[in-house]
Phi, psi and omega in degrees: 000131180263146179235123178280129181245139176231124182261126178233151178243133175251135182257129176227118182239128179264117180262129177295140183247007179265133175286143181287135180274136179293156178284143179263170177278117185277137179253117178297131178304327184296337182293342179249020183233160173217120183055040177081003181239146179297141175218141178243126177261115184298133177295167177296158186281141170287158182291151177242131181243141180233090183292151173286170179300323179292314180296330185284349184295327184236101184299316183293322178294318181291318179295324176297324181294322184268355189301316184301330178270310190291324185293344176292343180256350181085320179223160172208165179246141178238124175261117179294163173303152188297336181271006179263103184220083181293144178289151177273121194248007176289137175284099188293336180285327183262345185287116178226144182209159176249113182282170171264155178262130181237112170277114197301311187290339178288344180281332183286133185301311184292316180296322178296322175299317180295318180294322175298321177296315179298325177297320177295318178299314180296320180293319179302311182289329176296321177294339176271358181083022183236134179281151186233136174226147180289123179287161182239138179213132183052045174063025172215151181298136180289126179281087185294329178296313179296319178300315180299314182293318182294315179296320176299317179293326182277005174114358180102169186302311182296319180295317180296323178291313184289328179266003177055056183260009188293328176293324176295320177299314180298322180294316179293336178279349177089019179274140183282310180276081190295321186294308181290322180294326182297322178296318180292317180298320177299318179297315180294320179297315183297322184282314190257329189254328184298316176300321179294321178295318177297326179301315179294326180288320185291335182294340178278352181296142185295342180297336181275354176260000179271152176295155178297132183271112175226141172246124179256119180256118185259130183243125171269120191227144176284166185302319183260037181285112180290341182293332185299313183299325178292319183289319186285348178279351181277074181275179181296128179275130182254151174298127182297339180282349185298327181296335180256020182300132180229154178278120182283350179285138176279337178233159178296137177292158184279028180209150185289128179243359188292341182275355178276140177283169185248009181242140178261128179282114176236181177083194202236334190236143168236127183259142177224150182239134182288149177276350180285142182265329182226128345286158180291123182230131169240152176215160174234146175260127181250124184271135177253153178293130183296335184268307185270346177078005183259158176246018178280169183052052187304325185288350178257007179274128175259136180249123182297130180290348184260309187242358179071012169295150183228142183218144164294141179302324182281349180267352179294151178301319171253093188298148176249147178254341178229157179290127181297150174283152174069208180288156173226130177241143175291166186301322181295320180287329174297315179300315178299323178293317181290331183269005178296133183297141177273167178294153177299138183282141177193170181270147178254146179288153176292165183272003182215162173264153177235149159272169179299320180296315181296318180293320179296319179296317178296316183295317180293321179296318180298312185293316181294324179289320183295315183264355177058043176198163177303143188301324184283354181261353181282119181296146180298323181290332177290318177296318181297314179299316182292323180301310183288336174293315180298313185291341180267358185267128182284339183252013178287143177242011185292132177236152175229158177244142185220124174274088188253148173055048178275122188286128176289336179293334181265328189243357184084156182269156172287339175274155175296138176233181178303328180294328182291340180275350182304115182086355181229040185298336181270002181280097184293332179296310179295318185298325181294326180276336174299322183264358185294138182289338178273355170298121187293349173282339183260325190304319181292340186244021172297161186305321183268009178264129181299325183293349177293343180271356176273122183285324185288148174274084182282110184293131182092335178258302177261334181247128188296155170249155180242155185222127176247114187252162171225174182301128178080353178297141198237142163246124192275170182303129176192161164243168191283154177304135181059020177055038181278171171290160173217151178222137183235135178239130177267113181289314180192169175107193184281166187295162174240124182267127184246149168231135183229149178234128181303147181300331180294340180257012185299315182293320178297320176300313180299321180294320179296318179301315182289326178288328182284322183225061182298334179301321182289318180286335176297319182269341183218078188302330181266030188306317184290346178271355186265351178058044182232009188224134175239165174213136182308125178304330179297324178293319178296318181294323178294336177267017177067028172268122180289126180231137179230154183232162170200152174254116181269116178267169180302137179085010181244151176260147167236128179252133178250130185267163186306135178064006180284124173284142180212155180203176177166189180209166180264139179282339181179198184295123179203172182222123182228166181216141181215161179202160174267157174208165186211095171295169184300331180293350178282338193305313181292326178292323179297322178293318177303320179295316180298321177296322177294315177304319180299320182292333181251006176063036178269138181286137179279155175279327177209167179275120179294319180297319179296318177300317181298320180290327176295322178294318181297322181289341179242030189291348177299335182273355183282145170287157179304321181294317178294322178298323179296320179290321177294318179301316180299317180290324179297320178298321178296319181294315180297318179302314178300313183298313181300313182297313185280331174294320178299317179299321179296314181291323176296329179293333177124008178285130182238343181270145180214143178228140173277131182222134172268089185299330184293345179274356179260152173295146184302323183285354177259000180228047177250143175296130183288346181269309187244358178071008177298136176286123188271141178218308183279320186212156173199166177229135175235176176225148182293346178287335176196094189286352177280339180275131182235150174227152175280174182291342176287329193236023185296331180287344180265001183297313179195182182265004183290156178293161182303328185295340180270353181274153181233129175275125179250130184224152176262323178225145172279167179297327180293330181286343178291325192299311180303320180294321179299311183298323183293310183289330179295321179298319179292319181297325184292336177294333178293319179292325179294325179289000000 
């Protein structure tokens, strides 16, 4: 019986969908070491101010007085007069909170990059069926990420071997015994990293850009064709050891593996049966080696479980002599698996609530056990040195708990408030602190504070937040919302260590962060807005970023100036409270911030223009100096409106509607392009009137013609003039003075 055969080829090409991440600026481990041991050099001290009793009466006036000096440091410390001691008013019996859990080394940008790299290495070897453990050398875990980067920088494994550069590698890694360490490092690189390095090199091979090679052989067969039964029994041959496949890891890997199958496709044939009944047709797909293009030695061909590419085991860049256990993926699919984006990093809440007493007992027990001495005897510089050592260590498991951003509206303030006077109206001691201007419940809404014109109780901005710390609990690098001022008061407890960067260096700081850990920003572009990342101040200082420090003791204030990045950690159990505030000199900075937010599509906390108009309507209460600053910002706003409204009308928009934007919820009046909160102007289209755009982005709203668009306004240009004249008149009295 003759059988007619027809050979057809089907093309299947897998295109990678991940954007390539840029290379970061690598930091040699030895740069943070001395004689093989980690060392932290404390930054210079931020200034400390001690106002007199007279100067202390007006906080905004005093902060304005020291601003020209203090803002150059980003942060400063203020010690109140010795007789200023507000009572602590939190009800400690009722106060309960749930802290966040912070694994210290995961917070550090560089260490997190290293841990992500180690996870990829572990996953790579797991896909090969081999368990992976971090090697140890000179009593510390080998930094495989740095080893990989240094060898890559020195020209690759073969280059380092031929030029005998392993001692140089050991030196850059910070090892003291360079000769003996170099031999061990070479061995570890060859065993754990070289295959991984070759994997990245092989993915560039042209064989991975070729279509998958398959030959489909079609057989026309009669109904009682005995040949069919013989052909269709040639199913995929499996490694006999697969049934006894076991996981070589002693612990679960830190990534989900349950979606991977446990069988490796080996062998040569896959049989398929046609659904057509007449004529009866069966066919088999015969796999060819992707590299050599042949289908001989069928039993040595491996078929990728992911993309169906097939290779002879001996044709692989890293040849195999035995069939792998479990699943097998070609190098390209392994790379795709390793490059899958991870979840955004963040802190998780603890599994329990604490009272202050319970948290304090836990915190003191942790610190005394860690340092093996009573908590009050541990020097602050020793805690600081240990903190930065922990966060830079890839094998550290130290965790801290932090009661952060606890709302005073829910739990009451640490400062006396009107509620504290209930039943004690004649208590002059409490009453004096209820009304005190340094009480953080009062400072944001003082007469000369811009935030006093915001009606909403914005928690953290107008209403204080509280913080309960323990040893090593961390507040990560960030600047304040809308680049406002911030002030923190330590009610009691152990010190809080601060680091500050002047606002003038904010952009340079952001560039260094992105250059140092581009992998993190590639997967999480708004990383610095999430308050989950720190970077060693010594690294910043080596990049010419000015960094200053201070230890805030109980009863002291720390002031943060506009746009200043700051971070730090707690030395032990303590209780602090903070809030934002905005003197008139902030107004122009606030507008600059809103424009910046628009460029990065960050949502505003409040509308800057709406705030400015509230100030203008109550400008009789402004001091001449404040009025001058408001007038200058108002002129900038009007100039923007005139220019962009003209552009809108020139485009062809003829319809206009009056809208009171302040009566709408903020999330219903945001530009769909840049997320700016709209107040003075907006543009909509009749195709979908719920969608709004600002005057910068009206052409990106939709594809409809200009005639379908509608200009929405809160004030006409003519209505601006009376307000301008009024605030200008007040401002001019400042010049006369």
